[in-house]
N, C-alpha and C positions, 0 to 999 in steps of 0.2 A: 508696492504699487497699488493704487486704489482701484476699486471695482470700476469706477467711471473711466479711469485712464485705460484700463484693460479693454473695456467695451469700445472706447474710441479707437484704440489701436487695431482692434479686430475689424471695426468698420472700415478703416483705411486699408487694411490688408485685403479685405474682400473687394473693395473698389479697385485696388491695384490688380488683383487677379482676374476679376470678372469684367471690368469696364474699360480700364485704361489700355489704349493701344497706340502704338507709335507708327506714324506714317512718314514717308520720305517725299520731299518735294523740292526740286531744284537744289539738290545736295544738302537739304536741311532735314533733320529728323526732329519731329515734334509730337507731343502727346495729343490725343483727340479731344482735349478740352481747351486747346489753344487755337487761336485764330491764325491760320497759315499766312495771312496777309499782314500780320502785326508782329514786328520784331519784339516789342515789349511783352505781348501776350505769350509768345513762344519762350522768351527768356524766363518770365515769371513761372509759367507752367512747368518748364524743365527743372527749375530750382525746387518747385513743390514736389515733383516726382522724386528728386534726389533726397529731399528732406524726409519724405514719407516712405522711402525705400521701395517705390513701385518698380516692379520688373519691367524691362524694356521689351514688351511683347509686341511683335509686329502684326500688322493686319488692320482690318476695319470692322466696325460694327455699325449697322444702320441706326439712324436716329431714334426710331421707334423702340428698337431693342435696348439701346443705351438708356433711354428714358425709363423703360420698365424695370430694368435692372437697378437703376439708381433709386427709383421709388421703393422697390422691394428691400434693398439694403438699408435705406433710410428708415423704413417702417420697422425693420428688424432691430436696428439700433435703438430707436425710440421706445419700442415695446420692452426691450431688455433693461434699458436704463430707467424707464419710468417705473417698472416693477420693483426696482431697487428702492424706490422712494415711497413704497406703500405705507410706511409708518408716517410719512408726511401728508400723503393724499390717499387715505384708505378708500376702498370702494371696489365695485366690480367694473373692470375696464376692458375695452376691446380695441384692437388695432387692425386696420385694414389698408391694403394697398391696391386692391382691385377696384375697378370702376364702380363706385357706389353713389347714386344720386342723392342729393340732400333731402329729397322727399321722404327718405327712409328714416329721418331723424325727427324727433319730437318738435323742435322749433320750426321745422319747415314742412311738416306733413300737409299743411293746407295747400301747398303748391301742387300737390298731386291732383287735387280736385280742379284747381285752376288750369293745370296743364291739360286735363281731360277736356274741359270746356273749350279752351283755346284750340285744341287739336281738331275740333269739329266745327269751328267757326272761323272762316277765312278772314272776316272783318276784324275780329278780335286778334287773330294771329298777326295781321298786318299792323294793328295798332300797338300791341304789347310786345310782339316778338316772343322768343322763348329762351332768351339769355339767362333767365332767372333759375333755370334748372342747371345747377352746378354739379360737376362730378369731381370732387377733390382728388388729388393724387394719393394722398395718405390722410387717413382720419384716425383720431383717437376719440372713442365714445365711452360714455358712462351709462350703465344700465340702471333703470328704476329699481327701487328697493321694495321688497315685500314687507308687509306689516310686522311679521315675526322679527325681522332684523331691526326695524324702527323701534320695536318694543323690547329689544334685547336686554336692556338694563332696567327699564321701568316702563309702565304703561304710558304711551305717548299718544297713540291714535286708537280708535275703536271702529270696527267695521260697521257697527250699527249707529254711530253718532254722525252728526252733521258737520263735524269739525274736520278741516283739511280735506274736503271732498273734491277740490278742483285741481290741486297740484298734481302734475303728471310725474313728479318724482316718486310718488306712491304708485307702485305697480298695480295696486288694487283699483286705482282710479282710471287706468287706461283700458279702453274698450278693445283695442287691437290685440290679437294673439298671434305670435308672441308680441310682447311689449316693444314699443319703439324706443331705442336708446337716445340719449342726448348727444348732440355733436359737441364734444369738448374742445377739439382742435381740428382745424383744416390746414394741412401742410402742403404747400405747392413746391414741387421738386423741379428745379431748373438746372440741368447739367451745365449748360452755359447760358449766357444772357445776351439777347439781342433786343433792340428797341421794341419790336413787335411782341416778343414774349413777355417783356416787363409790363406792357400795356394790358395784355391779356390777364396777367396775374392781378393787376389792380382792379380790372373790371370784375373779375370773379369775387374779389374781396368786397367790393362795394355792394354787389348783389347779396352776399352773405349778410352784410350789415343791414341793408334796407328791407330785406324780405323775411326777416326772422319774426317769430312770435314766441319770445322767451329769451333766455340768456344768450348773450353774444359769445360764440366760441372764440378760442384763440385762433388768429389768422396769421400764419407765418409762411416764409419761403426759405428753402434750403438750396444752396447752389455750390458748384465747384468752379464757377467763373474766375479766371485768374486776374482780370483787369479791374481794379477798383473803380475806374471811371464808368465801366459798364454796370458794375454792382450798384453804383450810385443811382442809376436810372430806376432801380427798383427800391432801393433803401431810403433815399432821401425823401423828406416830406412825412407828414403824419395824417392819420385819419382813416387809412385803409388797412395797411399791414401793421401788426404789432411790432414786428422786427424781421430782419433778414439774418440768416445763419449761414456761415461759410463752413465747408467741411473741414478746413484746417486754417483757422484764422491766425494763430501765432506764426505758423510756417509761412503763410501768405505775407505777413508783415515783414518777416525776415527776408523773403524773396524780393519784395519791392525795394528793400534797403540795399540789397546786394547787386542789383543790375545797374548798368550804366543808364543814366537819364531817368531813374525811377523816382526822383524826388517828388514830382507832381502826383504820381500814383500813390506814393506813401502819404503825402499830405491829404489827399482825398480819403484814403483809408482811415487815417487818424481822425479826420472830421466825422466820419460815420461812426467810428468806435466811441469817440468822446461824446457824440450826440445821441448815444443809445439807439442807434439805428442798425448796427451790425454787431453780431456776436459769433462766438464759436459754436460748433455743433454740440459740444459738451455742455453748453449753457442751456440748450433747449429743454432737456427733461426737467431741470429745476424750474425753469420759467413756466412750464406746463403745470407744475405743482401749485402755482399761485391760484 
């Protein structure tokens, strides 16, 4: 069994142990990522639980705790899987699931000054708002490199020369201490998807695109949503998100094909997959290596 398969299995095992809970409503038992008002959602989610071997743990978790656990487990999976790919994407990397504003990253550090000015000027605050200060759920960052590393194989840069003095990828060019890392990826984690949540994710993505001064980070979303029609509200279209990743896409496809009346859901799922708008969580680390 490959390392990536083992990491994916452990990701699912921890989700089953820490997050998935079963509730009873009107003689129906359903997992907490299903919509209790949708027969299709309950059927698909139940099939997923069986396919992934989730234990039927009764009880409830509040939405905020569920979200935090999902972010933490997703961050752990990404960090372990991406480290396996160091030979493909070498460098000094960091992974965070705590609330970190984009002002802390090189491409968005100018927003810190803007936010300070807006915070003291009611007219500017009313005109600009403050939606540009994003706090991604999970981030992957790359740290600037010291000259010793750049010159590891041969002289490339010189501390006294006027060459390459503006690139912030050189740690020597950054004035902040410690150096600000580059935002390599912003990962939005959505345990389930409703229309308001998908709109919020798209708005954050557009702000990351418009407000950067430097390279565009990967902008993706990860979800456990069982209904393809709802995933489509986030996945379809281009220009904001790179792609949406499901925690168990092959198992989701099998579940949609197994339930009664699942043809429409399966058709939508295949549309997103064939259109390169939806992938499995195991694809994410390799996509981040690009």
